[in-house]
ZAGUVEX-577929 format. One record per residue: residue in one letter; x, y, z of N, C-alpha, C in turn. Coordinates in steps of 0.02 Angstrom, whole numbers, padded with zeros to 5 digits, always signed. Example, Ala and Ser with C-alpha at 12.3 -4.5 7.8 and 13.67 -1.06 7.14 Angstrom:
a+00660-00284+00390+00615-00225+00390+00660-00165+00390;s+00642-00112+00354+00684-00053+00357+00645+00002+00394;
***
This chain:
x-01595+02603+02924-01631+02585+02869-01635+02633+02817;x-01643+02689+02834-01635+02754+02797-01565+02760+02766;x-01515+02747+02803-01446+02752+02781-01432+02703+02726;x-01458+02652+02729-01456+02590+02679-01472+02601+02630;x-01539+02634+02628-01582+02654+02556-01533+02718+02527;x-01505+02761+02562-01468+02806+02530-01407+02782+02487;x-01378+02730+02517-01308+02699+02499-01340+02659+02442;x-01390+02620+02441-01412+02583+02380-01429+02631+02318;x-01454+02690+02344-01473+02738+02283-01414+02764+02251;x-01363+02776+02294-01302+02794+02273-01271+02753+02216;x-01277+02694+02250-01235+02635+02206-01269+02624+02130;x-01339+02630+02142-01373+02624+02085-01366+02674+02025;x-01358+02743+02063-01347+02793+02010-01271+02787+01983;x-01224+02775+02025-01160+02753+01998-01155+02708+01937;x-01183+02654+01951-01188+02598+01892-01215+02630+01842;x-01280+02658+01841-01311+02685+01788-01257+02725+01739;x-01230+02775+01792-01186+02824+01747-01127+02790+01714;x-01107+02738+01745-01050+02698+01717-01067+02671+01658;x-01117+02640+01653-01147+02603+01594-01154+02654+01523;x-01194+02711+01559-01204+02769+01510-01135+02789+01474;x-01084+02803+01523-01008+02812+01499-00983+02771+01452;x-00985+02698+01465-00960+02657+01420-00997+02653+01347;x-01068+02656+01357-01097+02653+01297-01076+02709+01249;x-01068+02770+01280-01052+02833+01230-00972+02845+01233;x-00939+02801+01263-00860+02816+01251-00843+02810+01181;x-00855+02754+01141-00841+02746+01075-00865+02805+01018;x-00927+02820+01039-00966+02877+01006-00923+02929+01008;x-00899+02942+01078-00854+03013+01087-00792+03011+01048;x-00762+02951+01040-00705+02945+01002-00711+02956+00923;x-00768+02933+00903-00779+02945+00833-00795+03020+00816;x-00822+03050+00874-00833+03122+00858-00777+03156+00862;x-00720+03135+00898-00656+03171+00899-00610+03177+00830;x-00641+03118+00782-00613+03118+00722-00645+03159+00670;x-00710+03135+00658-00746+03163+00608-00787+03227+00642;x-00811+03271+00600-00852+03328+00623-00918+03289+00626;x-00975+03339+00656-01046+03311+00655-01065+03325+00598;x-01048+03343+00542-01082+03357+00480-01094+03282+00452;x-01149+03277+00403-01169+03229+00374-01123+03228+00301;x-01096+03167+00282-01047+03169+00230-01076+03130+00180;x-01089+03155+00109-01125+03125+00064-01099+03142-00004;x-01127+03118-00060-01104+03135-00130-01094+03217-00133;x-01033+03249-00148-01033+03308-00158-01000+03340-00111;x-00999+03311-00049-00953+03331+00009-00878+03338-00016;x-00848+03382+00028-00771+03389+00020-00741+03416+00090;x-00682+03404+00088-00640+03427+00147-00607+03374+00187;x-00591+03390+00249-00543+03350+00292-00603+03289+00319;x-00647+03291+00328-00698+03232+00337-00693+03184+00286;x-00695+03200+00218-00700+03163+00174-00634+03121+00155;x-00571+03170+00170-00509+03138+00174-00510+03084+00225;x-00534+03089+00284-00525+03044+00336-00562+02981+00315;x-00630+02994+00287-00669+02929+00258-00631+02894+00211;x-00598+02932+00169-00561+02894+00115-00519+02844+00142;x-00470+02880+00180-00404+02845+00215-00438+02784+00254;x-00487+02797+00295-00516+02736+00337-00540+02690+00291;x-00580+02700+00246-00611+02648+00188-00543+02619+00147;x-00497+02657+00132-00444+02621+00104-00408+02571+00142;x-00399+02591+00210-00360+02550+00257-00395+02482+00260;x-00471+02482+00255-00506+02419+00261-00503+02383+00188;x-00487+02414+00133-00484+02391+00068-00557+02398+00026;x-00590+02444+00060-00657+02457+00013-00636+02506-00044;x-00591+02558-00032-00571+02600-00074-00508+02604-00106;x-00496+02605-00160-00438+02591-00191-00407+02664-00236;x-00457+02710-00244-00429+02773-00277-00392+02824-00240;x-00372+02878-00267-00332+02922-00234-00379+02957-00173;x-00343+02981-00121-00372+03013-00068-00358+03070-00076;x-00416+03111-00112-00426+03179-00132-00466+03231-00098;x-00508+03198-00043-00545+03234-00002-00611+03262-00045;x-00626+03222-00103-00676+03241-00144-00742+03180-00138;x-00789+03189-00123-00836+03132-00120-00872+03124-00180;x-00841+03078-00219-00873+03079-00289-00905+03000-00294;x-00918+02975-00345-00940+02911-00355-00906+02856-00335;x-00842+02851-00345-00792+02801-00311-00802+02794-00240;x-00802+02855-00204-00809+02855-00133-00885+02828-00109;x-00928+02851-00150-00993+02838-00134-01011+02755-00149;x-00971+02729-00199-00981+02653-00201-00935+02615-00147;x-00885+02647-00116-00851+02616-00071-00898+02616+00002;x-00924+02676+00014-00959+02685+00067-01021+02644+00070;x-01056+02631+00019-01111+02573+00017-01095+02510+00024;x-01024+02501-00004-00993+02426+00005-00981+02415+00077;x-00960+02459+00117-00939+02463+00183-01003+02451+00222;x-01063+02484+00208-01122+02491+00250-01143+02425+00238;x-01152+02394+00181-01186+02338+00162-01150+02276+00205;x-01094+02282+00203-01046+02236+00232-01060+02233+00313;x-01076+02281+00336-01080+02298+00411-01150+02302+00439;x-01193+02280+00386-01266+02263+00413-01308+02322+00401;x-01281+02390+00382-01319+02449+00394-01357+02460+00315;x-01401+02513+00317-01430+02533+00260-01381+02560+00216;x-01362+02527+00159-01320+02558+00107-01339+02613+00064;x-01352+02662+00090-01368+02719+00060-01320+02766+00038;x-01252+02760+00059-01200+02803+00035-01190+02871+00076;x-01243+02881+00120-01241+02929+00173-01203+02921+00234;x-01154+02949+00239-01104+02948+00313-01132+02991+00364;x-01173+02952+00407-01199+02989+00465-01163+02965+00530;x-01199+02974+00588-01164+02955+00653-01145+02883+00658;x-01196+02843+00643-01194+02765+00639-01132+02745+00597;x-01129+02765+00532-01076+02736+00490-01011+02759+00509;x-01016+02839+00539-00943+02856+00568-00921+02810+00626;x-00967+02787+00669-00956+02742+00730-00923+02678+00719;x-00968+02644+00661-00940+02585+00634-00872+02585+00609;x-00868+02635+00557-00802+02642+00525-00750+02661+00577;x-00757+02701+00627-00716+02707+00681-00682+02648+00716;x-00740+02612+00746-00724+02547+00773-00690+02494+00731;x-00695+02497+00669-00661+02445+00624-00588+02466+00598;x-00574+02530+00618-00508+02560+00594-00469+02598+00655;x-00478+02569+00709-00441+02605+00771-00376+02610+00758;x-00329+02563+00719-00267+02564+00710-00243+02611+00649;x-00289+02638+00629-00278+02675+00557-00251+02746+00587;x-00205+02771+00545-00184+02843+00549-00146+02872+00486;x-00176+02926+00468-00158+02969+00407-00083+02966+00392;x-00075+02940+00333+00004+02947+00316+00014+03005+00288;x+00085+03033+00272+00100+03093+00242+00090+03081+00162;x+00092+03031+00142+00065+03021+00058-00001+03042+00050;x-00047+03026+00110-00119+03032+00107-00132+03099+00097;x-00096+03133+00150-00110+03202+00164-00089+03248+00102;x-00027+03228+00072-00013+03268+00019-00046+03252-00043;x-00076+03191-00048-00127+03169-00107-00191+03223-00101;x-00203+03230-00033-00266+03266-00030-00252+03339-00046;x-00195+03366-00030-00185+03438-00036-00174+03450-00105;x-00143+03402-00146-00129+03418-00198-00164+03391-00262;x-00235+03376-00239-00276+03340-00295-00327+03396-00320;x-00345+03374-00388-00381+03427-00430-00454+03409-00404;x-00472+03345-00359-00539+03332-00339-00582+03299-00395;x-00557+03261-00430-00585+03227-00489-00617+03152-00455;x-00588+03123-00406-00619+03065-00383-00626+03013-00441;x-00583+03001-00486-00595+02959-00552-00599+02883-00526;x-00652+02853-00558-00658+02782-00538-00601+02750-00576;x-00567+02776-00619-00508+02733-00663-00439+02741-00620;x-00441+02781-00570-00386+02792-00536-00371+02723-00491;x-00316+02711-00493-00283+02658-00454-00235+02666-00392;x-00231+02742-00380-00175+02762-00337-00176+02728-00272;x-00114+02701-00259-00107+02664-00201-00048+02696-00156;x-00053+02711-00095-00002+02756-00064+00044+02704-00018;x+00019+02647-00010+00066+02600+00023+00132+02586-00009;x+00181+02555+00030+00245+02549-00002+00252+02470-00020;x+00293+02455-00074+00310+02385-00089+00350+02347-00043;x+00329+02297-00006+00371+02266+00047+00433+02229-00003;x+00487+02231+00027+00540+02200-00002+00556+02130+00003;x+00511+02110+00050+00501+02026+00063+00450+01996+00026;x+00424+02002-00017+00391+01970-00073+00411+01981-00137;x+00395+01924-00181+00407+01909-00247+00355+01945-00295;x+00300+01950-00270+00238+01979-00316+00228+02051-00319;x+00269+02088-00293+00253+02159-00288+00187+02184-00249;x+00175+02146-00188+00113+02160-00155+00138+02222-00117;x+00092+02271-00093+00100+02316-00053+00098+02292+00021;x+00124+02334+00071+00131+02317+00136+00047+02305+00163;x+00007+02347+00133-00066+02356+00151-00089+02280+00128;x-00085+02266+00066-00096+02197+00046-00088+02144+00092;x-00020+02132+00116+00005+02081+00144-00035+02082+00225;x-00048+02149+00247-00085+02154+00311-00154+02127+00307;x-00186+02146+00251-00258+02122+00241-00248+02055+00243;x-00203+02019+00189-00201+01945+00202-00202+01914+00258;x-00146+01945+00302-00141+01917+00371-00205+01922+00397;x-00240+01974+00401-00307+01975+00445-00354+01919+00407;x-00357+01910+00354-00404+01863+00316-00385+01797+00338;x-00324+01778+00336-00302+01700+00355-00311+01708+00432;x-00306+01752+00463-00317+01735+00542-00381+01736+00553;x-00434+01777+00524-00504+01773+00537-00532+01711+00505;x-00500+01687+00448-00528+01620+00421-00514+01550+00443;x-00447+01554+00473-00425+01482+00485-00374+01481+00548;x-00379+01528+00591-00342+01522+00655-00368+01458+00691;x-00328+01415+00719-00340+01356+00740-00334+01297+00708;x-00325+01308+00635-00324+01257+00577-00243+01240+00599;x-00227+01191+00562-00143+01168+00553-00113+01224+00519;x-00046+01236+00523-00016+01286+00493-00007+01276+00413;x-00011+01217+00390-00015+01208+00310-00088+01235+00288;x-00141+01226+00339-00195+01241+00303-00200+01323+00319;x-00175+01359+00363-00164+01426+00353-00126+01449+00292;x-00067+01418+00279-00042+01431+00220-00088+01430+00150;x-00128+01372+00143-00162+01362+00094-00211+01400+00092;x-00245+01437+00150-00291+01482+00138-00258+01552+00104;x-00207+01572+00124-00168+01623+00101-00146+01602+00016;x-00134+01544+00012-00118+01528-00065-00189+01529-00107;x-00240+01513-00068-00305+01519-00116-00325+01592-00141;x-00311+01643-00088-00310+01722-00099-00263+01737-00167;x-00209+01718-00151-00155+01729-00209-00171+01693-00277;x-00199+01631-00286-00234+01595-00336-00293+01632-00366;x-00337+01671-00328-00390+01703-00354-00362+01772-00379;x-00316+01795-00355-00286+01858-00384-00254+01850-00458;x-00228+01787-00463-00199+01768-00529-00248+01747-00578;x-00307+01735-00557-00365+01707-00596-00396+01761-00632;x-00417+01759-00701-00463+01812-00730-00530+01814-00711;x-00544+01762-00668-00624+01756-00646-00643+01801-00581;x-00575+01825-00543-00585+01857-00482-00542+01930-00497;x-00565+01975-00439-00545+02041-00445-00467+02042-00448;x-00443+02098-00484-00366+02089-00487-00319+02133-00439;x-00349+02137-00373-00316+02169-00308-00325+02123-00263;x-00283+02124-00211-00296+02083-00155-00362+02107-00108;x-00358+02175-00104-00426+02200-00070-00487+02181-00107;x-00488+02177-00172-00534+02171-00210-00564+02088-00206;x-00514+02041-00196-00518+01976-00190-00549+01965-00117;x-00514+01984-00062-00544+01979-00004-00609+02009+00020;x-00619+02075-00011-00689+02102+00005-00742+02085-00051;x-00731+02053-00096-00780+02038-00151-00835+02007-00109;x-00890+02034-00134-00964+02011-00088-00975+01936-00083;x-00980+01915-00021-00992+01837-00020-00933+01795-00013;x-00871+01827-00031-00808+01776-00037-00784+01742+00020;x-00774+01782+00084-00751+01759+00131-00793+01774+00198;x-00801+01720+00247-00849+01728+00299-00818+01778+00343;x-00757+01779+00354-00721+01834+00397-00744+01905+00384;x-00760+01919+00324-00771+01977+00298-00845+01997+00326;x-00887+01945+00307-00960+01945+00324-00968+01959+00392;x-00932+01929+00440-00946+01924+00518-00901+01957+00554;x-00860+01998+00524-00811+02062+00551-00745+02036+00572;x-00731+01962+00578-00679+01940+00603-00605+01970+00562;x-00633+01994+00513-00567+02020+00466-00532+02071+00503;x-00568+02104+00551-00535+02165+00582-00497+02140+00643;x-00501+02074+00670-00453+02055+00719-00387+02064+00710;x-00352+02074+00752-00275+02078+00750-00237+02009+00735;x-00206+01986+00687-00179+01934+00666-00121+01917+00714;x-00106+01851+00722-00045+01835+00763+00016+01825+00720;x+00066+01810+00742+00133+01801+00708+00129+01730+00662;x+00082+01688+00676+00069+01613+00642+00032+01640+00579;x-00009+01681+00582-00045+01706+00514-00007+01752+00471;x+00025+01792+00491+00080+01838+00455+00132+01787+00425;x+00161+01736+00456+00208+01695+00420+00182+01655+00372;x+00109+01634+00383+00086+01585+00328+00074+01630+00265;x+00056+01683+00281+00054+01735+00212+00120+01753+00181;x+00161+01746+00220+00235+01756+00188+00264+01693+00142;x+00245+01634+00177+00255+01568+00150+00226+01561+00083;x+00152+01578+00083+00131+01589+00021+00150+01632-00033;x+00167+01693-00012+00194+01733-00061+00266+01706-00084;x+00299+01674-00047+00360+01640-00074+00351+01587-00115;x+00298+01555-00125+00284+01507-00172+00253+01444-00146;x+00239+01435-00073+00217+01377-00051+00141+01384-00055;x+00126+01324-00096+00047+01317-00101+00022+01253-00087;x+00006+01233-00026-00028+01173-00004-00087+01154-00034;x-00128+01206-00052-00196+01191-00090-00186+01156-00161;x-00125+01160-00191-00116+01126-00252-00153+01177-00309;x-00153+01235-00296-00180+01280-00345-00257+01297-00344;x-00289+01277-00288-00363+01287-00273-00377+01366-00275;x-00453+01378-00294-00468+01435-00288-00528+01452-00241;x-00549+01394-00213-00600+01382-00161-00581+01337-00099;x-00615+01352-00049-00606+01310+00014-00676+01305+00054;x-00685+01259+00089-00751+01270+00131-00745+01217+00190;x-00794+01232+00241-00791+01187+00291-00853+01140+00294;x-00850+01082+00276-00905+01049+00274-00960+01042+00329;x-00934+01048+00393-00978+01052+00436-01029+01120+00442;x-01005+01164+00408-01041+01230+00413-01062+01263+00353;x-01041+01229+00296-01057+01254+00224-01133+01244+00212;x-01168+01296+00185-01233+01298+00171-01249+01299+00097;x-01203+01310+00056-01209+01322-00014-01197+01249-00052;x-01254+01233-00091-01258+01169-00122-01202+01165-00179;x-01185+01231-00211-01145+01242-00261-01067+01221-00244;x-01058+01246-00182-00994+01226-00171-00966+01163-00162;x-01012+01110-00144-00998+01043-00146-00995+01012-00209;x-01006+01047-00267-01006+01029-00343-00938+01032-00367;x-00900+01072-00333-00826+01093-00357-00783+01038-00358;x-00740+01017-00398-00683+00967-00395-00640+00972-00324;x-00649+00932-00286-00617+00934-00232-00545+00905-00235;x-00496+00936-00204-00418+00912-00212-00394+00892-00155;x-00407+00924-00100-00380+00884-00036-00411+00925+00025;x-00402+00889+00085-00427+00915+00141-00371+00931+00196;x-00371+00985+00223-00310+01005+00262-00352+01032+00318;x-00346+01003+00386-00388+01012+00442-00472+01019+00432;x-00497+01067+00443-00568+01061+00437-00587+01090+00367;x-00542+01101+00324-00549+01145+00267-00558+01075+00203;x-00600+01081+00162-00589+01054+00088-00565+01104+00039;x-00517+01100+00007-00493+01135-00044-00513+01114-00109;x-00539+01157-00154-00574+01135-00208-00562+01181-00281;x-00571+01160-00343-00552+01205-00387-00616+01236-00424;
***
């Protein structure tokens, strides 16, 4: 009887230790990248460089990676915090670092990011549009590789399981918004515009897209627009906005109604 109690005690301790290790595994990984310092307005250095790089990877930050925490970086941090359900105070502590690390596990600093950081004057100008990704040779719109990647993430998060034509139509809507003066003038701006896409709000934008979603984006870039020029779409089974029903409806593809 005593031996059985000893064995049960050992098993319980091991289970508790395993749960503790799993709970703090990701926290440990984020600590390996960022230092333990609080990052906020006025901060500078490697932590800020990494912060800007990861925010840029997600499309929240579009200025140059200069290692200087100015107002452009502050706004990007607040946007990220708001989207991920945190207090949008612009202060990057342990919780924000962990959320950011989990959302950007595939990010790695590029040589251009590092050179931009080392050669910067540290102005963090809000008027800067510096993008460090290359232009893909496989598109006619001059979109960057990162633009295309974010689009594939959005298409996969918004419409996986829909007919292929419907996935292309979602990609086309993103491009139609890019061309419209009523929407932001960048792919990241369109996709991460507050309230624009459900996949951003619920975090599915961070899922790894499949080849179908990537191909759908490329077909839309090459000129196929199954939506007929639409700039909105919605699922009538889940839509909660009365306003979206007032938009002129063009067509239905799968579970989505596309409208102007």
